[in-house]
Every structure is written in C-alpha cells, then in structure tokens.
N, C-alpha and C positions, 0 to 999 in steps of 0.2 A: 467736428460739430460746427456748422456755420450759422445756425439759427440761434438767436438770443430770445429767450422767452421772457414774458413779463413777470413781475413780482407775483401777481395773482395766479398766473398759470403754474408757476413753480410751487407756490403755496398750495394750490389745489392738488397738484400731483403728490406732494408730500403728505397732505392730509388724507388723501384717498389710498395711498400705497404704503404708508409707514406710520409710526407713532410720533413723527416729528412735524413741526410747522415752522414758518418763517415769520420774523417780526422786523419791522423797520426800527432802527436805532440811530443814535447820534454818537459818533466816536469822540475821543478825548480832544480832538482838534475841531469839533463842531461840524464835521462832515457826516453826510448820510452813510449809514452802514447797515448791514443785515445780520441778524442773529438766527442761528438754527437752534430751535428749542425742542426739548423732548416733551413727552406727554404730561410731565409734571411742571412744565414751564421753565425748567433749568436750561441755561445756555449750554450748548454742546460745542466746545472748542472756542476759538477766537472769533471775533467779528469778521465778516467779509466786507471789503470795501466796494466791491463791484458785483452786480447781479450775475454777470457772466461767471465769476468765480464760484458763486453759490451753485449755479447750474452745473458747472464742471464737476463739482464735488458730489452733488446729490444724484447726478445721473450715473454714478458708479453703481447705484441700486438699479437693477434691470427693470423692476416694476415701475419705478419713477421714470426711467428712460422711455419705456414703452408708453406710459401715460402721456408724457410730453410729446411724443412722436405723433399723437393723434391731432395735434394742433397744426401740423404741417400740411 
C-alpha cells in the first residue's frame, strides 16, 4: 500500500463501514497520537503514533479497504 490517507478519509471509511471511529489524542510524551474507538467511545487497543499505522491496521477490514480505494 503506497498511498497514505488523511485522518478524515480514514475516519470516514471507519464510520461508513464499521462501528469504529478515530480520534486525535496526545500520548504520555505530549506527541500527537490516534485512538481507534468503538461505537460506545471506548478505546480499542493502544494508541497509534502514526496515521499510516492506523491505515495499515484498519484496512485489514475489506470494506474499509474498498472505501479508501475510492480516493485513489
């Protein structure tokens, strides 16, 4: 996967294809991070430090992958 999608594009894909969404957070070092949240707002797993890592994780869902592919 060579394309890196924006926060908003990934969040749109998640919101439209799953019960998850993405939030911008600050980690314990004060750096920007990203949290994957379920429909209840609970964080799913650890924070992601890079948007590409979020993308790599969420595109394991074929529906999310296909939704993001529309941006190419």
